[in-house]
N, C-alpha and C positions, 0 to 999 in steps of 0.2 A: 422506559424505552424497550421495546421488544427486541430480543437478540436472535441470532441464528446459530446454528451448529458450527463449530470450528471446522474448517475444511481446507482442502488443497485445490487450487485451480489448475486443471490439466487442459492443455490446448494442442491443436495440431495445425500446421501450416505448410503447404507446398510453396517453397520460396523461389522455385524456378531457377535454381542455380545460385551459387555463392556470390555472383557478380565478379568484380575485378579480382584476380588472383592475389594481389597484394593486399593483405589484411589492413594496412594503413591507408589504403586509398579510400576516398569518399564513396566510391561506387561499390566497395565491398560490403556485403549485406550483414556481416556479423556485428558491426557497430549498431545497426538498426535493430537487429534481433535482440541484442542485450537491452537496448532502450525499450523495446516492446515488452520484454519479460519483466523489466524493472517497473515500468509505468503501470502495467496491468496486473502486477503481482502474480505472475504465472509461476507455479511451482515446477511443473514439468511441461516442456514443449516438445512435441513430436515433429521433427523437421523432415519434409519430403524434398526430393531433388536437391539434396545437400551438396553433392559434387565435392566431397572431401577426400583427402588422402592424409597420410601421417604428417607430412610437412605442413599442410594447412591446419591440422589440429594443433600442432606444436605452436604455430603462430598465434592461434586463437587462445590457447592456454596461457601463453606469455602475457597476453593483454587482459584476458578476463578470467584467468584461472582462479583468482581469489573469490570470484562471485559465481562462476558457472562451472559445473561439472559436465564435460562434453564426452559423449560416446557415439561412435558411428560405425556403419558398415558400408564399405565401398563396393561398387560393381567391379569385380576383378576382371571380367571379360571385356567390359567396355567402360573404363573409368571416366571417359569424357562424355558418355551418353547421359541421357536424362534419367539418372538413377542415384541411389544413395539415400539411406535413412539415417537420421541422427536423433539422439536424445540430448536436450539441453536442460539441465537441472539447476534451479535457482538455489544456491547454498544458503541464502538468507531465509528460505521458507521450508526447505525439505532436508531431511537427514540423508547425506550421501555416503556416510560411513557404511561399509559392508555391502554396498550395492554391487550388482554384477550384471553383465549383459551377455547374451548368447546369440550368435548369428545363426539364423535358420536358412535364409536364402541371401547370398551375398548381394548387397546393394538394394535388397527388396524387403527383407523382413528380419527383425531383431527383437528379442525379448529382453525387457528390463525388469530385474527383480530388486526391489527396494523395500524400505520400511514405510508403512503408513504412519500417520501422525500418532496413533496409539501403540505403535510398535508391532502391529500385525503385518504380515506380508502383503505387499502390493505388487502385482505383476501386470506389466503393460506390454502388449504386442504392438510394435510400430511397423506399419506397412507402407510400401509404395508399389502398387500392383501394376503389371504390364498393361499397356493400352490395347494391344491386339487381342481379340476375343479368345482365340485358341490358347494363347500364352496366359491370358488372365485366368481361364478355367484351370489350366494346369497348375498355376500358382496356388490357387486355393486347395487343390488336391494335395500338393506337396506339403502345405502347412498342416492339413489334417493328418497326413501320414506321420509327420514329425510329432504331433501331439499324441497320436496313438502310441508311438514308440516311447514317449516320455509322459506317462500317465500322472506323474506327480507334479507336473507343471501345467497349471490352468490359469489363463490370463483373467484378471479382473476386468481389464479393458482391452479392446482392439481398436486402434485408431490410426488414421492416416488417409492417404489418397487411394481409394479402392478402384478407381477407374471403371466403375459400373454403378448402375442403380437397379434396385429390385422392382420398383414400380414406375409406371409411366408418369405419375404425378411429379416425380423428381427430375424430369427433363422438360425443357421448353425449347422448341415444340415437343409435345408429349409423344413418346414412342417407347416400345419395349426394348430391352437390351437382349443380347445374345443368350439364348436359353441355356446352353451348356455352361456358360460362365456364371449365370445367375444361380443355376442349380448347384454348382460346385461351391459357390459362396454360401448359399443357404444351408448346404450340407455341413460345412464347417461351423457355421453359426449355431446350428442345432446341436452338433456334437459337443461344442464348448458351452452350451447353455447361455448364449448371448442374445441380447435384444438391441435394436436400434433405438438408443435413448432419446434422440431428438424427435424421431417419428412417433415414439410412444408418448412424448410430451405434447407434440403438436400433430395430432392424427390427420388433419385435413389441410394444414397450412402449406403453401408453396413457398419455398425459399431455396436459394441455390448458392453453391460454393465455387463454381467455376463458370467463367464467361468468356466465350470466344470474342475476338475483335469484331467490330461491326463490319469491317470489310470482308470477313469470312462468314458473315451471317448473324453473328451476335447470339448464337444459341447458348443456353445455360443448363447447368445440371448440378445436382447435389451428390457429387462423387466423393467428397471428403466427409468422413463421418467417424463417430465413435460408437462402438458396440460395448455394452456393459453386461456383466453377469445378471441374470434375472433376479437373484437374491440380493444383489447390491444396488439395483436400480432405485429402490426406495431411499437409498442413502445418497442420491445425486440430486442436484438442482442447478438452476441457472444455465440450462442448456442454451447455447447461443451460436449464431453465425454472424460474423462482422467483417467489414472491410478494414484493412490496416494500411499504414503508410509505407509499407515495404513494396518495392517494385516486383509485382507478381500478378498473375491473372487468376489467382485463387483467393478466396476469403478464408479467414481463420475460423475454426470450429473450437468450441470450448465447453467445459462443464465444471461444476464443483463437486468434489467427492468428499463425503464425511464418513464417520463410522458410528456405530451404535453407542459406543462409549465416549464419543467426543463431547466436550463440554459445550454448553450454550454460552456464546460470547456476545458482547454488545457490538455496535456499529462503529465504535471508536469515538473519540471526542470531536465535537464540532470545532472547526478552526476558521477564523476569519478568512474568507476567500481572497486570494492574492489580487484577483482582478478588480476587487471592490475597494482596495486600500486607497486608491487615488480617485475613486468615483466622486464626481462633483456633488451630487445630491447627498451622498453620505457625509462628505467632509463639511458641507454647509450645515447639515443637521448636527454633527458633532460639535461644530463651532458654536452654534446657538445654544445647544444644551450645555456645553462647557461653560459658556459665559453665565448662564443661569446657575450652574453649580458653584462657580466662583462667588457669585453674589450671595448665594445661600451660606457658603462657608464664611464669608465676611460677616453676615448677620449673626452666625453662631459665635463668632469672636466677640461681638458686642454683648450677646447674651452671657457668654462666659465671664466677661468683665463685670457684669451685674450679678454674678453668682448663680445664674440660671443654667440648668442642664436637663435635657430631655433624653431619656434612654432610648426612645423610639425614633428620635430625630436628632442625630448628631453627625459628626464628620464621617464616621465609619458607615452609618446607614445611608447617608447621602451618596457617598462614593460607590457603595455597592449597588445602590439603585441606579446611578448613572451608567455603570458598566452593564447592568442588566438591560436597561433600555437601549443602550447602544448595540448590544448583541442581538436583541430582538429586531431592531431596525435593519441590521445587516442581514439577518436570516430572512426577513420578509423581502428585502431588496434582491437577495440572491435567487429567489424564486422567480423574479421578474427579469432581472438583468443577467442574461446569459451571453457568454462570448459569441460574437456574430458568427464565427466559423462553426462553433458547436451547434448553433441554431440552424445553420444552413445544412449541415450534415444530417441532423435529426429530421429536418423537413424532407430531404431527398429520400432518406430511409423510409419515412412514412409513405411517401409517394410510391416507392418501389413495392412496398408491402401491399398497398391498395391495388396497384396495377396487376401484379402477377396473380392476385387472388380474385380479380374482378371477372365474374362469370359472363359478363356482357361483352367483353373484348374478345377478339379472335386471337388465335395462337400467334399469328404474324404480328399483330399489334402489340401483344405482350412482349414478344421477343425483341422487337426493335426498340420499343419504349424502355424496356428493362435494361437493355444493353447500353442505351444512351445515358440513363440515370446512373448505372453502375460505373460508367466511365467518369461521370462528373463526381460521383462519390469518391472514387479512387484518387482523383486529383485533389479534392479537398482534404482527404485523410493524409495524403502525402504532405500537403501544405501544413497541416497541424503538426504532423510528426516532425517535419523539418524545423518548424518553429520551436518546438520543444527541445529538439536536439541542439539548435543554435544557442538557446538559453543555457543548456548544460555545458556547451563548449566555452561560452563566455565565463561562466563560473569557474570552470576548470583552469582557464587561462589566468584568471585573477587569483585563485586560491590553491591551485593544484601543486605549485612549487613553493608554497609558504607553509611553515609549520602551523597548523590550525586544526580545528575540529574536523573540517572537511578533508584535509590531507590525511588525518588519522583514519577517518572512516573509509576512504578509498584504498588505503594501503594495509589495513589489518585483515587477517583471515576472516572469512564470513562463515557463520553457522546459524542455524535456525533458532529462534527463541524457544525456550522450554515452556511448553504449555502444561499447566496444572489441570489434569483431567478431572480430578475430584478431590474433595476433602471429607474426611470422616467426621460425622457429627458427634458431638459429645452426648453421652447418655448418663443417666443417674446410676445405672447398674452396669458394671464392666462386663457382666456375663450376658448382657443383651446382644442380639444379633446386630452387627455393624450396619449403620445407615450412612449414605453418602450424599453430598451436595454436588451437583454438576453445573449449576448456573454460576457463571463467572462473577456476576454482581453479588450474589449471595455469598460466594466464596470470599470475595473481597471484604464483605461485611463481617464474616466470621473471623478473618485474619485481623481486621481492625479491632474488633471487640477483644480478641485475645491479647493483642499488644497493649490496648488501653488498660486492660485488667492488670498487666504486668507493671504499668506505670503507677497504678493506684493501689496495688496490693502491698501494703506495708504492715500487715498484721503481724504482731509478735516482735517487731523490731523497734526498740525505743528510739525516739528522735535523737537523743544524744549520741547513741551508738551509730546511727546512720550518718550524722554530721561528722563524727570522728573518722569513720571509714572514708567518707567523701574527701575530707581534708587530706587523709593519708594518700589517697590516689592522686589528688591534684599536686601534692608536694613532690611526687615522683616524676612529674612532667618536666622534662629538661628545658624545653623552650620557654623563654620568658619575654614578655613585651618590654622593650627598653623604656626608659623614662621619657625619651622624646616621643616614642610611639604612644605612651599613655597620655601625654599631654595633648597630642594630636587627636586622640580618640575622645577627649573630653570636649573638644570644640564643637560648636553647633554646625550642622550641615548648612550649606548654602546652595543657591540655585546652580552655581557653577559645579558644585560637587555632583548634583543630580544630573546635570547636562553631561558631565564627563562620564559618569557611570552609564548613562543611556547610550552615548556614542560608542562606548567600549563593549556594550552588550552585543553578543553574536547574533547575526541574522540567521534565518532558517531554523531556529530552535523551536522545540515543541512548546506550545503555550500552556498556560495553567487551565484550570477548570472553566474559566470564562471564555476561552478560545481566542483571546486577544494576544497577538504576537508583538514582539518588540518593534517590528516594522511599523505598526500602527502608531505607537507612541512617537517614533522618530518622524513620521510624516506629519503628525500634528505639531510637533516642535518646529519643523521646517516651515509649515504654514504660518505659524505664529511669527517666526523671525521675518518671513517675507512680508507679512502684514505690517509688522512694526516698522520695517524699513520704508513702507509707504504710508506711514502715519494712519493706519487703519486699526480698528479695535478687533481683537481676536482672542480666542481661548488660549490661555497660557497653561499648557499641560504640565510643564515643569513645576509651576507654582503649586498645583494641586498635588503632584507626586511628592513634593517637599513637605507639604503639610501632612500628608498621609504618613510619610516616613517618620516625621516627628511624633505623630500620634502613636505609631507602633513602638517608638522608642520609649515614650512616657508610660506605656502600658506594660513594659517589661518584656516585650517579645524579643528584644535584643538579647536578653539573658537566655531565652530558649534557643536562640541561634548561636549560643556560645560566644557572644560578643560582649566586651566589657562596657559597663555603664559608668558614667561619672559618679565617683563616690562609692563604688562597689568594693566591698572588703576584699574580694578575691580577684581584683582587676588584673593582677599580675599572674594569675594562675589559669587564665583561660587558654584553651587549646587551639583557638583559631589561628591558622597560618596567616601572618600579617604580611600583606603585599601592598604596593601602592594602589592596586585596583580595589582590594577589599577595604582599605582605609577610605578610599575615595567614595565607596558605595555606602559604608555603614557608620562612619564616625559621626558622633553627635556633639 
């Protein structure tokens, strides 16, 4: 599977004010902003028309301070006006230690200095430019004067609401902007060595970030944008303009920024889509295939009784094949079955792209049709956004006040994962110039091979010495299994043991390599119980899981898991913490 460079997603959105001043109110936008940042994995969000003051920031920090680092600049002269720039940094994805901000124009421009993913400096200039042409021109001149006076500060990115366009193609209906404002903007852009990344990526495409209400004409413009250093443009990708579910008349702009030294990473593990867990076609397929699997396992039992065993067709291979076929079926289905709301949004977006770029339509037709479609898209995005928010609220209501993995996750400090940028390759000669691997898959293989070699490297250590050392270490373990626990562990697993373990398994956990989550097994068990209550034949997933667990037990995997086996000489020396849950899951 081809990977991409590790990167940070940087976005900008004019939120048109914070909404209700009470941060706990449903109409306050910061709950929605955090949801947007979390769901879209945004590292840095440049917020325009933030309308913040110190009290508002304090309230937001109290709610989201573990996950978001918030910095802002208010408009000191008119704090209630449409002004204010803020940076919201996702602590899960970016390093906020040592970052600093510098206010250039109160409420209008602020510089953020932080670390890029490889530790190099990343400087972002966030702006919300005045709307009036004369003030807009003066704003860009003021910014240039500041950078002339601070030659050591040069932004990698300039982003936000510029309130102007450089070319007529970026307005609908098309027209030129005020010359003095455009010239001042271009003068700053040239001085800082910046280019319009979206326009460089899509030289002739029409797309807009701001739409007036239909009652006011429905005109559109691409006034929100990111400029990037010419030298860094090649390290950017996924330039995008999208409608979001937050109450605003602007669309969000975004890009991904990587570095030359960033490692190549995969796209992550495939996970069984949640919306397909209860899909009728999928559950019927799994039931039929499961019944076939049970029949094959029964046939193997008969072969085993006759002393027959086939290394290429046994319980392990049948189980692995069943999971592989199930995964393939769901992958194929997921390409066809798309949530209706997502499909509607994609269809409208496609219509918008066609209409605004159709050379046969008049400017008036494009303007009106585009505004109507944008209004529909905004409603659908809000519907999707609010549906996702409702699901999060339900989970928080159920698990937010209970000691659980979820409770721990939302209450612990957040910090980005450490990315291994490269590993040094081994060489035969220590004097050779070092060579490095930057592909994450290859780095994982290198680490696996290294640790495998540690497990197998026993050269020069006599077996008797190794066993004696092992016994010495085990004898120092203070915790011992009681006789009652030892007897319990010797008992064979039952269907009730497997059912108990499955029901106690946490939801929303990361799956294994096959992508199948606990929720899938639970749904299959529920289907079986329902069918049994109605005297219908159905796939008994617990029976298969029990058989597979017994096979693992007999092959000695339990020893690798530090779990005692019946008759094991060292059964009282195992280090596994014995609880009712582990006993219920693993005893044999």
